[in-house]
C-alpha positions as CSV (number, residue, x, y, z in Angstrom):
1,M,15.9,-29.1,-44.9
2,E,15.7,-31.1,-48.0
3,L,14.8,-29.3,-51.2
4,P,11.5,-30.4,-52.9
5,D,11.7,-31.9,-56.3
6,P,11.7,-29.8,-58.4
7,F,13.0,-26.9,-56.3
8,L,11.3,-23.6,-57.1
9,P,13.4,-20.5,-56.3
10,G,12.0,-17.3,-54.9
11,A,9.1,-16.5,-52.7
12,V,7.2,-19.7,-53.6
13,S,10.0,-21.7,-51.9
14,L,8.6,-20.4,-48.5
15,L,5.4,-22.3,-49.0
16,D,7.0,-25.3,-47.4
17,Q,7.5,-23.1,-44.3
18,L,3.9,-22.3,-43.7
19,D,2.8,-22.8,-40.0
20,K,6.5,-23.3,-39.0
21,K,8.5,-21.1,-36.7
22,L,10.7,-18.7,-38.6
23,M,13.4,-16.2,-37.9
24,V,13.2,-13.2,-40.2
25,V,15.9,-10.5,-40.4
26,L,14.8,-7.2,-41.9
27,R,16.7,-4.5,-43.8
28,D,16.8,-2.2,-40.7
29,G,18.5,-4.9,-38.7
30,K,15.5,-6.1,-36.7
31,T,15.1,-9.8,-36.0
32,L,11.6,-11.2,-35.8
33,I,10.6,-14.7,-34.7
34,G,7.1,-16.0,-35.3
35,Y,4.9,-18.6,-37.0
36,L,4.6,-18.1,-40.8
37,R,0.8,-17.9,-41.5
38,T,0.7,-16.7,-45.1
39,I,2.9,-15.5,-48.0
40,D,2.2,-13.9,-51.4
41,Q,4.0,-13.6,-54.7
42,F,5.9,-10.5,-53.5
43,A,7.3,-12.4,-50.4
44,N,5.0,-10.4,-48.1
45,L,4.9,-12.4,-44.9
46,V,2.4,-12.6,-42.0
47,L,3.9,-13.8,-38.8
48,H,1.8,-14.9,-35.8
49,E,2.9,-14.8,-32.1
50,T,5.8,-12.6,-33.2
51,L,8.7,-11.6,-31.0
52,E,11.2,-8.9,-31.8
53,R,14.5,-10.3,-30.5
54,I,17.4,-7.9,-29.6
55,Y,20.9,-9.4,-29.4
56,I,23.7,-7.7,-27.4
57,G,26.8,-9.8,-27.1
58,K,25.8,-13.1,-25.6
59,F,22.5,-11.8,-24.3
60,Y,19.1,-11.4,-25.8
61,G,15.7,-10.0,-25.0
62,D,12.3,-10.4,-26.6
63,I,9.6,-7.8,-27.2
64,P,6.2,-9.4,-27.9
65,R,4.7,-8.0,-31.1
66,G,1.7,-10.3,-31.9
67,I,0.6,-10.5,-35.5
68,F,3.2,-8.9,-37.8
69,L,2.9,-8.0,-41.5
70,I,6.3,-7.8,-43.2
71,R,6.6,-6.3,-46.7
72,G,8.7,-8.6,-48.9
73,E,11.2,-5.9,-50.0
74,N,12.3,-5.6,-46.3
75,V,13.2,-9.2,-45.8
76,V,16.9,-9.9,-45.9
77,L,16.9,-13.4,-44.5
78,A,14.1,-15.9,-43.5
79,G,14.7,-19.3,-42.1
80,E,13.1,-22.1,-40.1
81,I,14.2,-22.3,-36.4
82,D,15.3,-25.6,-35.1
83,E,13.8,-25.7,-31.6
84,N,15.7,-28.8,-30.7
85,Q,19.0,-26.9,-31.0
86,P,20.2,-25.7,-27.5
87,C,20.5,-22.0,-27.1
88,T,24.0,-20.7,-26.1
89,L,22.8,-17.2,-25.3
90,T,21.4,-15.9,-22.0
91,Q,17.9,-14.4,-21.9
92,V,17.6,-11.2,-19.9
93,S,14.6,-9.0,-19.2
94,L,13.3,-6.5,-21.7
95,E,14.4,-3.5,-19.5
96,E,17.9,-5.0,-19.2
97,I,18.4,-5.6,-22.9
98,L,17.0,-2.1,-23.8
99,R,19.5,-0.6,-21.2
100,M,22.3,-2.6,-22.8
101,Q,21.2,-1.4,-26.3
102,N,21.2,2.2,-25.2
103,E,24.7,1.9,-23.7
104,R,26.0,0.4,-26.9
105,A,24.4,3.2,-29.0
106,E,26.0,5.8,-26.7
107,K,29.4,4.2,-27.0
108,R,29.2,4.1,-30.8
109,A,28.2,7.8,-30.8
110,I,31.2,8.7,-28.6
111,L,33.5,6.7,-30.9
112,A,32.1,8.4,-34.0
113,Q,32.6,11.9,-32.4
114,E,36.2,11.0,-31.4
115,K,36.9,9.7,-35.0
116,Q,35.6,13.0,-36.4
117,R,37.8,15.0,-34.0
118,V,40.9,13.1,-35.0
119,L,40.2,13.4,-38.7
120,K,39.6,17.2,-38.3
121,G,42.9,17.4,-36.3
122,S,44.8,15.8,-39.1
123,G,43.3,18.2,-41.7
124,R,40.9,15.7,-43.2
125,V,37.2,16.4,-43.6
126,P,35.2,13.6,-42.0
127,A,32.8,11.9,-44.3
128,V,29.2,11.7,-43.4
129,V,28.6,8.0,-43.0
130,K,25.1,6.5,-42.8
131,S,25.0,3.5,-40.5
132,D,22.8,1.5,-42.9
133,F,22.5,2.2,-46.6
134,L,19.7,-0.4,-46.9
135,T,17.3,1.8,-45.0
136,E,17.5,4.4,-47.8
137,D,15.2,4.0,-50.8
138,A,17.0,4.0,-54.1
139,F,14.1,5.6,-55.9
């Protein structure tokens, strides 16, 4: 993508992306793909024909979401999708990707419990670690 002359930083730079297919990554880790229909000065976005895409390893699955309003403060990354680029990931059914996601969450929980057990065994108090500090409001 070439930058317009003069390049305007911030939310206004997304005006060039109107009616184009975007990938948006949110603070909570969700990935949304849809057509950008409107934007305001706070970077609030409206996506049309939106899919929530879940990635597990080299597999992905899509959950249809329709029209999606995204509050600007939740946007971590927004970029245009090149549909001519070949996809190296394998698409699986929604049920399969959700099963894989649950298995991964269970494995992470077991590893966290094991880590706490080892820390307690060595006389250390395990710290309470939140998985994502961005989901907490700082106010």
